[in-house]
N, C-alpha and C positions, 0 to 999 in steps of 0.2 A: 461597592456594589455588593448587595447582600446575596449570597449564594444559594439561600433558601429555596426559592422558586422564582425561576427566570423564564422570559420568552427568548428561547434559543433558535437561531437558524443554523441549519447543517447545510454545508456546502460540499460537494465533491462527487465522486462517480461511485462510491461504495458506503451508502447510508443506512442500510436497513439495521444492521447489528447497532450502529451508533444511535439511531432513532430509538431502538428499543432500550437502550441503556439509558438515555435521556429521559424517557417516559418513567422508568422504573425508579430514577433518581427525583422524581417529582416535579419535572419541568414542563412547560409548555413548548412543544416543539413544532418548528416549521423546518421545511426542506427545500432546497434547490438541488436537485438530482440531475444526472445527465440523462439516463436511459429511460427514465420514467418507470421505474421498477413497480409494478401491480401491488404488491404487499405493503411498499412503504407508503402508499396513499392511505390504507387503513390504519396505520400506526401513528401518523402526524395528524396535529390540529389543522395544520395548512399545509399546502403542498404546491410546488411548482417544478417544472423540468424543461430542460433544453430541447429534447426530442419527446415528442407528442406519440406514444403507441397508442395503437388501436387495432382492432381485429381487422385484418386484411389491409392494415397501412404500413407505411414505412417506420422503422425503428430506429433508424440511422445506424452509421458505423463509426465507432470511435477512432478507428485508425485513419479514416478517410475524410470525415466531416467535422472533427472535433475542432470546435472555436472557442477557446477557454473564455474570451470576453462575454460570451453569452450567458455565463453564470452571473456576472454583474448586472447585465440587463435584467434577469429574471429576479435578483435579489433586490434591485432597487423598486421594482414593481410592487414586491411583497412587503417592503418596508414603507411604502406609501399608505398601506391600509392598516398596519399595526406597528406599535413600536417594538424594536428587536434590542433586547439587552446586550446581546453578544452573540458572535459567530464562532462556530466549531467546525473545523476544517478535516475533511476526509482526503483520500488520495486524489491525484490528478492535476493539482494545482501547485506543486511544490516548486516546479521551475518556472512559473507564471507570476514573476513578481508584480509585474504591472497590474495584474489582475488582483492579487491580493491587496495591494494599494486601494484599488477601487472598491473591493469589498470592505476594507477597513474604514472606508468613508461612509459606507451605508451604516455600519455598526461596528463596535470595536471587535477584533479578533482575539478571542480569549484563548491564549496561548502564545506562539512565538509571533512577534511582530514581523512585518513583511521585510524589515531590515536584517532581522536576525536569520529570517529564511535566505534572503539573499547571500548572507555571508556563508551560511552552512552548506549552501548548494554550489558555490563557487569552487569548482573542482581543484583548480590550481592551488588557490588559497587554502582550501580546507586541507589537502594532504601536506603542505608546508606546515599548517599548524599540527598536525599529528606528529610529524617529525620533531617539532618543538615539545610536544607533549610525551614523547617517547611511546607512541601508541604504533603498534605493528600494523602495516597496511602493504598491499601490492605497489610496488612502483608504477606511478601513473603519470602520463604527460598529456597535455592538450596540444595537438598539432594542427596545422593549417594546410599542409600540403603533403602530397604522397611520399615525397622524397624524405621528409622528416618522420613520418610515419614508420618508413622502413629502417631508418637509423635507430629509432627508439626500439623497434622489435628486435633488431640486431642486438641491442644494449641489453635487453631484457631477456631475450631468449625465447625461441618458439616453444608452444604456442603462446599467443597473446590473445587478447580480448579487445574488441573494438566496440565504442559505445558512442552513441549521439550524445549531444550535450543536453538535450532535453528530452523529455519523454517520461513515461511511468510504467510499471508492470512487465519491465525488461523488454519492451519493445525495440526491435533493431539491433539488440546486442548480439554479437557473433564472436566465436572462437576461431581463430584462423592459424593454420599450421605451417604455413610457407609463405614466401613473397608473392606467389602468384595469386594465392587465395586473399593474401592482405590487399593487393591492388584491387582486385574486383570488389571485395567488401568495402574497402574505403571509397571507392569511386561512387558506389550505391549510396552509402551513408553521407558523403560530402554534399550530394544533391539537396538534402532536406535538413541535415543537421545543422542547426545554428552556431555559430563562433567555433567552428572546427569540427574534429573528432578526437574522442579520447582513446589513447593507447594504453592499456594496462597489463601488467604482468598477470599471468595466470597462476593462481595458487591452487594446488590440489587438495580437497578436503570436503568437509560437510557444509553445504549451503545452510545457514542459519541467521536469525535475527534475535534481537533482544527488545523485549518490550518493557520500556522504562517509564516512571515519572520523574520528572526533572524540576529543579528550581535552580536559579543561578548559583546556589551555595552547593549544589551537588545533585546525586540522583539516587533512586532505588530500582534496581532490577526486579521487576515482577516475575517474568519467566524468560528463559532461554528457549527458543523455537526452532523447529526444523522447517526450512522452507522448501516448498515443492515447486520445482521449476522444469518447464518444457516437457510435461508429461504427455507423451502422444496418446496414451489411453484415455485422456480427457480432451483430445482432439486440439491440444494446444499446438499451433504450427511454429510459434516462435521458439527457438532453442533455449532461451533463458526467460520464456514467458512465464509470469506469476501463476501458479495453479492452486494456491493455497498453502496450508501449514499443519503441521502437528505440534501440539502444545501438551506436555513439554517435550524438549529434546534432553535425553540423558547425558549429561557431562559430568566429568570428574569435579570434585569440590574445588580443586585448584584452578580448573577453567572457569568455573562460576565466580570465584574470587577475583579473577583477572577481569572478567566481563563487569563486575562491579566498579572495579577501580577505572577501567576505560569509560564506562558510562559517567562516573562522576567528574572525571577529567574533562570529557568532552562537554557535558553540561555546563560546568564552571567556566571553561574557556569561551564557549558560545553564547553563554547566558539563556540556555534553553529554558523552556517552561512547559509544564504540563505533561501530557502523553505524548511520548516521541518513539520512534523505532530506530534501531541501529541495524543495518544489514552488514553481515560478516560471513568469512569462510573460517572455519576451525580446521586448521591444517592437520595433517596426519600425526604431527607431533604435539597436538593439543593446544597450539598457539592461535588465539583469536585474531584474525587479520579483517580490519575494518574496511568495508567497502563503500558505505555512504550513510547518512543519516536522514531519515525520514521525518521532517519537523511536524508531525501531525498524527491524528490517530490511524492506527494501522489495521490491516485486514486480519490480524489476529484477535481482534477485539473480543468477539463472542466467545472464542475458545479460551481466552485467558480468564474472562469472567467467570465462565463456567467451572474451570479448573481450580480457580482460587476462591470462588465465592465472593468476588469484589464487584464494585460498580465503578467502571472506568471513568465514566464522565464525573460521578462525584468525587474521585480521586485527582482526577485532572483540574476541577474547579477549586478544590482545596489547595492544590499546588500554585495554580495561577493567581487566585484572589487572596489567598491567605499565606503562601510561601510554605505550606506544610507537606512533608514528604509522607508516604504511607508508613504505617508501622510494619511489624513483621506478619507476613500474610500465611505462613505455613506451607507445607508440601502440597503440591498440586494433588488434586482427587482425580485419578484416573488419566487417560489420554483422550484428547479432544482433537479432531480433525475437521478442517474445512478444505472441502474439494470445490474449486471452481470448474463447472462445465463449460465447454465450449461447443458451439454448434459443428457438427462433422459435415454438414452440408447447409445450403439455403434451404430453411424449413419454416413450416408454420409452428409457433411455439405450442407445446401441448399445455393443456389445464393442469397447472401443478399447485393449484391453491389449496388442495385438501391434503397435501404430502407432508407429514410431519419431518421436521427438521431440515426442509427445504427453503432457501431464502432468496432474495433477489429475483424474484419471478416475474417473468414478462407477461403482458397482457395476454390471455389465451387468443390464439389465432393471429397474433401479430407476426410478421416475418422476422426471423433471425438471420442474419448474414452467415455464411460459412466463415468459422473462426472467431465469430463474435460470441461474448458471454452468453450464456444460456441460463444458469442460475447457480447458486452454491448449495452444497450440501454439509451439514453439520452432524457429526457423529461422535460416539464415545466408546471405549472400549477399556479393559484392563490393562491392555499392553498396546503398544505401537501398531503392532501388526492386525490386532483385532479392531482397534479404531479405523485404521485405514480400510480394513477388508469390510467393515460395515458400510463405509462411505462408498466404496467402489460397487458394492453390491445394489446400493440404491440407484447409483449413478447408470449402471446397467439398466435397470427398469426404467429410468427416465429416457434414456437413448432409444430404448425400444418403443417408447411410446411416441416417438418423433414422426410426423408425417410431412410430406412435401407440401408447399404452398397449394390449395386448390383441391387436395386429396383429402 
């Protein structure tokens, strides 16, 4: 496949930055989005969404109505009208292997195959492989009943983290301090978490991620990033809910070297390809503890591109189609933040189309449910604090512009 100019179909719940990158790399871009972001329509050559936003109409709620198989339905309808050379994946589908298989039948997924995704997202097998690779990680067990959960919590020591076996953006993850809280949260999770509940040791440290480019022969770490989780100032109700990132995270050279080695070991063992993310916690003694692999483009994409002056779609395709890893990228230029704003209440979306640095914009006037994503803000600063401060200033202005439906 010639990577010079392709008809690419983007699929997932976070596509605006990926679409911009694909267009700048010179490709024809189609997209199957979930939320129906207003600004995505103006970027893509062709566009479809699972949820149809409209002024005064329902915008859908990812936590309540999300049906992953709908992505295949929309992708099939788009492929009937024009040949698709390949599919690029964003977030939302990494635990939906049957959906990935369906998409791969529409057009080849450029990146990790559904089988590779299945392997790297199998929590039990994944952490056993990390042990064989001598990669540090929290003690983690998949349990099927409350008694087993309590046993593992005693073994690991409180507090422990409870997680569903599927999901994305930190939804449903809870930190529990004692057996009573564990029983309450386990009962809640067990009602909807498929195949049991994950009990994980809690590691104190900095929430971080790696943006990497992989081939089965190794990997290159582009940036180490700070993850922003559970920020109530952005009206994120989930305590571990994803709220964005800061690129880069300043770490010691020894920590960066360890991250390089971890990435290469994981990429070789699981035959990862293209753009991938590794979530981790860097403990107080500087040890990176791997939490999970996200085998697709990450929410850090636009910040990484701007910090390094690279095009991630181009680097992804070079790795996937030619087996080439990026060369040295140099030091990041400034600090780039992405803040994901969540609606503080049910509200009519303000008109954000003229706002510089605002992405993932809803249709003006469409209703956004309390706690649902409202938009993203991209900001730059000469320091971490300046970058975040600029983003929060703009976030405050956006929240001030929100009105209730019908007002």
